[in-house]
C-alpha positions in Angstrom: 32.4 -0.2 -56.5 28.7 -0.6 -56.0 26.9 1.3 -53.8 25.6 -2.1 -51.6 29.0 -3.4 -51.7 30.8 0.3 -50.8 28.2 0.1 -47.5 29.5 -3.5 -46.6 33.6 -3.3 -46.8 33.0 0.3 -44.7 30.6 -1.4 -41.9 33.2 -4.4 -42.1 36.5 -2.3 -41.3 34.7 0.1 -38.2 34.1 -3.8 -36.3 31.1 -5.0 -35.0 32.3 -3.9 -30.9 30.4 -1.2 -29.5 26.8 -2.5 -29.8 25.4 -4.0 -26.6 21.9 -4.2 -24.4 22.0 -3.3 -21.1 19.2 -5.3 -18.6 17.3 -4.5 -15.3 18.1 -6.6 -12.3 16.0 -9.6 -11.8 12.1 -8.5 -11.6 9.6 -10.3 -9.1 5.9 -9.7 -9.4 3.0 -10.3 -7.8 -0.1 -12.3 -9.7 -1.7 -10.3 -11.3 0.6 -6.8 -10.9 2.8 -4.6 -13.6 5.9 -5.3 -14.1 8.4 -2.7 -16.0 11.5 -4.3 -17.4 14.3 -1.4 -17.9 16.7 -2.0 -21.0 18.7 0.4 -23.0 20.6 -0.6 -26.2 23.4 0.8 -28.2 23.8 -0.3 -32.0 27.1 -0.8 -34.0 28.8 2.6 -35.6 30.4 2.6 -39.4 32.3 5.8 -41.0 30.3 7.0 -43.2 32.1 10.3 -45.4 35.0 10.0 -42.5 32.8 10.2 -39.2 30.9 7.9 -37.2 27.9 7.5 -37.3 25.6 5.1 -35.2 23.7 2.4 -37.8 19.8 2.6 -38.2 18.0 0.1 -36.2 14.3 -1.0 -37.8 14.0 -4.1 -35.7 13.4 -4.9 -32.4 12.7 -8.4 -30.3 11.9 -10.0 -27.4 11.8 -13.1 -26.8 11.5 -15.8 -23.7 13.9 -18.6 -23.2 16.0 -18.2 -26.4 19.3 -17.2 -26.1 19.5 -15.1 -29.3 16.2 -14.4 -30.1 16.3 -15.8 -34.1 14.5 -17.7 -36.1 11.5 -19.4 -35.6 11.4 -18.3 -31.8 8.4 -17.0 -30.4 8.4 -13.7 -29.8 6.2 -11.5 -26.9 7.0 -8.7 -28.8 7.9 -7.9 -32.4 7.7 -3.8 -33.9 7.5 -6.1 -37.3 4.3 -7.9 -35.8 1.8 -4.9 -36.0 0.1 -4.2 -32.7 1.5 -7.7 -31.4 -1.6 -9.3 -31.4 -0.1 -12.2 -29.9 1.0 -11.0 -26.6 -1.5 -8.1 -25.7 -0.1 -7.9 -22.2 3.1 -6.7 -23.5 3.7 -3.2 -24.2 7.3 -2.4 -25.9 7.6 1.4 -24.3 11.2 1.9 -25.9 11.9 2.6 -29.2 14.8 2.2 -32.5 16.8 4.6 -30.8 18.6 3.1 -27.7 15.2 2.4 -25.0 14.1 -1.2 -24.9 12.5 -1.5 -21.7 9.2 -3.7 -21.7 6.2 -4.0 -19.6 4.2 -6.7 -18.7 0.6 -6.1 -17.2 -1.9 -9.0 -15.9 1.0 -11.3 -14.8 0.3 -14.5 -15.3 2.3 -17.8 -14.3 3.6 -18.5 -17.9 5.4 -15.4 -17.8 7.7 -16.3 -15.5 10.6 -16.7 -18.3 13.9 -15.8 -18.8 13.2 -12.4 -21.4 16.2 -11.0 -24.2 16.5 -8.7 -26.4 17.4 -8.4 -30.0 18.3 -5.4 -32.5 18.6 -5.6 -35.9 19.7 -2.9 -39.0 18.5 -3.2 -42.4 20.8 -5.3 -44.0 20.8 -7.4 -40.6 24.7 -6.7 -40.2 24.3 -5.4 -36.7 22.5 -7.6 -35.2 23.4 -8.6 -31.4 21.4 -10.0 -28.5 22.6 -10.2 -25.1 21.6 -13.4 -24.0 22.1 -12.2 -19.7 18.3 -11.4 -20.4 16.1 -10.2 -17.4 14.7 -13.0 -15.1 10.7 -12.7 -14.5 9.2 -14.6 -11.7 5.9 -14.9 -10.8 4.3 -15.1 -7.4 1.0 -16.1 -6.3 1.6 -14.3 -3.1 4.2 -12.3 -1.2 3.6 -11.3 3.1 3.6 -7.7 2.7 5.6 -4.5 5.2 5.2 -1.5 6.4 8.0 0.8 6.8 8.0 4.3 8.2 9.3 7.5 7.8 10.2 8.1 11.2 11.5 6.6 14.2 10.6 7.1 17.9 7.6 8.6 19.5 5.3 10.8 17.9 3.5 13.7 19.1 0.0 15.2 18.8 0.1 17.3 15.7 3.3 15.5 13.7 3.1 14.1 10.7 4.0 10.4 9.1 3.9 8.3 6.5 3.6 5.0 6.3 4.3 2.7 3.3 3.7 -0.9 2.3 5.8 -2.7 0.1 7.8 -6.1 -0.2 10.4 -7.4 -2.4 8.2 -8.4 -5.7 5.8 -5.6 -7.1 2.5 -5.3 -6.5 2.0 -1.8 -9.2 -1.7 -2.0 -10.4 -3.2 -3.8 -7.4 -5.1 -2.4 -5.1 -4.0 -2.2 -1.2 -6.2 -2.8 1.5 -5.2 -0.6 5.2 -6.5 -1.2 8.1 -5.9 0.5 12.0 -7.0 -2.5 14.7 -8.8 -4.7 11.7 -10.7 -1.9 10.6 -10.4 -1.3 7.0 -9.2 2.1 6.8 -10.8 4.1 3.0 -6.7 4.5 1.8 -6.0 2.2 -0.9 -2.4 3.5 -2.1 0.8 1.9 -1.3 1.0 4.6 1.1 -0.9 5.6 4.3 0.1 9.8 4.8 -1.2 10.6 8.6 -1.0 14.1 9.1 -1.8 16.1 11.5 -1.6 13.3 14.1 -4.4 12.9 16.9 -4.6 10.5 20.2 -6.9 8.6 17.8 -4.9 7.4 15.0 -2.8 5.0 17.6 -3.5 1.4 16.9 -1.7 -1.3 15.3 -1.8 -0.5 11.0 -1.6 -3.7 8.9 -1.5 -3.6 5.1 -2.3 -6.5 2.2 -3.2 -6.7 -1.4 -6.9 -6.5 -2.4 -8.0 -10.4 -3.9 -4.6 -11.8 -3.1 -3.9 -14.7 -0.5 -1.4 -14.5 2.2 -0.2 -10.9 1.3 -1.4 -9.2 5.0 1.2 -7.7 6.6 2.3 -7.9 9.9 1.2 -5.5 12.7 3.1 -2.0 12.5 2.4 0.1 16.5 1.9 3.5 15.8 1.3 5.1 19.2 1.0 9.1 19.5 1.8 10.5 22.9 -0.2 13.7 24.0 0.9 17.2 23.7 0.6 19.2 27.2 -2.1 21.1 26.2 -4.0 18.0 25.3 -2.5 15.9 28.9 -3.7 19.5 30.2 -7.6 19.7 28.9 -8.0 16.0 29.7 -6.8 16.8 33.5 -9.0 19.1 33.6 -11.7 17.5 32.2 -10.9 14.4 34.8 -10.8 17.3 38.1 -14.0 18.5 36.2 -15.4 14.5 36.2 -14.3 14.0 39.4 -15.7 17.5 41.4 -19.0 16.7 39.2 -19.2 13.5 41.1 -18.4 14.3 44.3 -21.6 16.5 44.4 -23.6 14.6 43.0 -23.0 11.8 45.7 -23.9 14.8 48.6 -26.7 15.6 47.2 -27.7 11.6 47.4 -27.2 11.3 50.7 -28.7 14.7 51.4 -32.3 13.5 49.6 -31.9 10.6 51.8 -31.5 12.1 55.1 -34.6 14.1 54.2 -36.8 11.1 52.7 -35.7 9.4 56.1 -36.3 12.5 58.1 -40.3 13.0 56.4 -41.4 9.1 56.8 -39.8 9.8 60.7 -41.9 13.0 60.9 -44.9 11.5 59.3 -45.2 8.4 62.0 -44.9 10.4 64.5 -47.3 13.0 63.9 -49.2 9.9 62.6 -48.6 8.2 66.3 -50.3 11.0 68.0 -53.3 11.7 66.0 -54.6 8.4 66.7 -53.5 8.4 70.8 -55.8 11.5 70.5 -58.6 10.2 68.9 -59.1 7.5 71.2 -58.6 9.7 74.2 -62.1 11.3 72.7 -64.0 8.6 72.6 -66.7 8.3 75.3 -66.2 5.3 77.5 -68.7 2.1 77.2 -71.9 2.3 79.6 -73.5 -0.9 80.2 -76.9 -0.5 81.5 -77.6 -2.6 84.7 -81.1 -4.7 83.8 
């Protein structure tokens, strides 16, 4: 028997029952973001030399909306096409051994589809496509929400992490954070505040930059003042009250002093005028 016929015969004895492909759950992504389709596969096994060995896979394919990715079906990735020139946004992160993970960047409306993976050996005797596939949904925008790493009241000096999240993936899209409507310098999906200060209190929101309709509902953060801060605040209040009282007393005394000076000055002026009038000689009229 020729070697080729012998290999085919052994493959048939082994049976095509062990091959399989496992996909990730359906994926939802915001337009412009990057999503990753997790995938693993197991080739068939054949008996060679009295032991089970995996069939060598030489071709891996991903296609859209086709049940088995066969024939002239347009593919989004095919390792037999050098550099995958037709779909540069589709990047294969897997191999030909068991990892079939695919990454899609810069999501567009045309990427919304059911994608399936196909594997082939050299002689195309061990070929398999899991028809279930993985569904990719693309949305223009989805409202974000903020989750906190801490529940309950927060005190000065503690730490908390706020996370901006949504049901759809927004990987590689910039997140903008706001406190009371004012933009913060942080741009990551998580905002870490430590150590907390009283001025960290406020209403926080997050949004996807350059994406419409994604701003979150406000998340209220209230930082309670510690004992030391409360004591300092009381002292400052007492000190301020004392200063205000002293200032009022000084103003009153100054006013009274000014009024007294005016009264004394008026008396002096009046007496001076009376004295001058008394010193003047009486008028003498000569008789003609």
